[in-house]
Structures are given as structure tokens and as C-alpha cells.
N, C-alpha and C positions, 0 to 999 in steps of 0.2 A: 193207270194202266198204260198212258202216252209214256210216262217217264219209265217205266219198266220196260217197254218196247224199244225206247232210245237206247239202252245198256246192252240190250241183248243183240240187236241188229243195226249196223250202220250201212247205208246205201247210198250211191251217188251216180250221177250221169255225168260224163265228161266229155265234152266235144274238144278237139284242138288242130293244130296245124303243126304237122312234124316236118325238119328240116331233111334235106337231103345231104350226101356225103359233101357236097360242095358249100352247105350251110345256107342255101337257099330254099323256101317254102316248097315242099314236095308232094306232101302227105296229107290227105283229111282222115282224122281218126274221130270214130266216135263208139260210146260203148258204156258200160254199167261195171261197176263193182259192189262188193257186198261184204261185210263181215257179218259171220253169225256166231251164235253163240258164247259173246265176248265176256260174258260174266261166268262161263262154265269153265272146266279144265279141258276142253277139246274146242276152243274156237276155230272157225274155218275161213278162208278168203276165197271168193270166187269171183273171177272177172272175165268179160267176154268184150271184144271190140271188133269193130270192122276197119279195114282201110281202103283207101284208092288214091292213086294219083289224084294231082289238081285235074287233069283232064278227063277223069272218069275211068281211066283204064287200070288195070291191074287189082281188081276189086279183091278182095280175101278177108278172111276172119282170124282171130286168134282168141283163144282161151287161155285162163290160167285157173287151176284147181289145187288149193294148198291145204296141207295140214299142218296146223301149228301146234310146235311140241313144247315151246317156252315162249315166255315174254319177259323183257327187263323194262324197268322202268327209272328214270332218272330225270333230276330237274336241275334247271339253270337260271337263278333269278325266278321270272315271272313265267317263263317257259318251261314246259315239260315234255318229255320225249319217250315212247313206247317203242322199243325194237321186237318184232317178233322172228322166231326163228321155226325152221321146220322143212318141208320137202313139198315141191309142187310139181305137177304135170304140167308143162306148157306145150299149146299148138303152136307150131311154127307153120309158113306157107308149105313148106315141102314135106314136113314131117313131125311127129309128135317127141317131144323132149320129156321122158319119162322121169320122175323124181329126183328132181334138181334140186339142190339143197340151197335153201332161202336165208 
């Protein structure tokens, strides 16, 4: 059962520090992403993450909800790469960007 679930859903938590335009650390970022229905013809990708400046100001949230329409797989030696294509709705600090190609 666990092996089956591993192929259907991938989830991760990611904390990081992002640099500002000057190349110096400026933002704390944390959130989660999730791939679902990986073994189906309609996989989906969802992410939600919170951002704030290092001093605790400018707190805000972003979300990404993507519908995957195709997936390509390639190999290079021992490495493999899967590239997904589709559309995503992305929330920015000021507005929602609807149906962006990915």
C-alpha cells in the first residue's frame, strides 16, 4: 500500500532564504508542494508558500495550482528528467495570474 501511495502522491516541505535584487538574503520562504495522481492521465501540482522579509515585515502568501497536460521523460547516463507541461493559476502579492503556461 505504501509503495502504491508513493507513486500517486509526492509531497514536500521546503524552507529557504531568498536573495533580494542586490544578491543578499532578503526573504524567508516556507511552504509545501504536492503532486497528485502521478500515475494517471491527469496529474496535478499544487503549492502554497509564505514569504516575509528577514525583519518580519511584508508577510504574504503565494499559491500555485497547476493542471498537467503532458509529461516528457528523458535519460542522460544515470540521471533522468521528467518535464511537465500544462497551465497554472498563480497568486502573486497584488493579484492572481490566471492560466499561465508552464
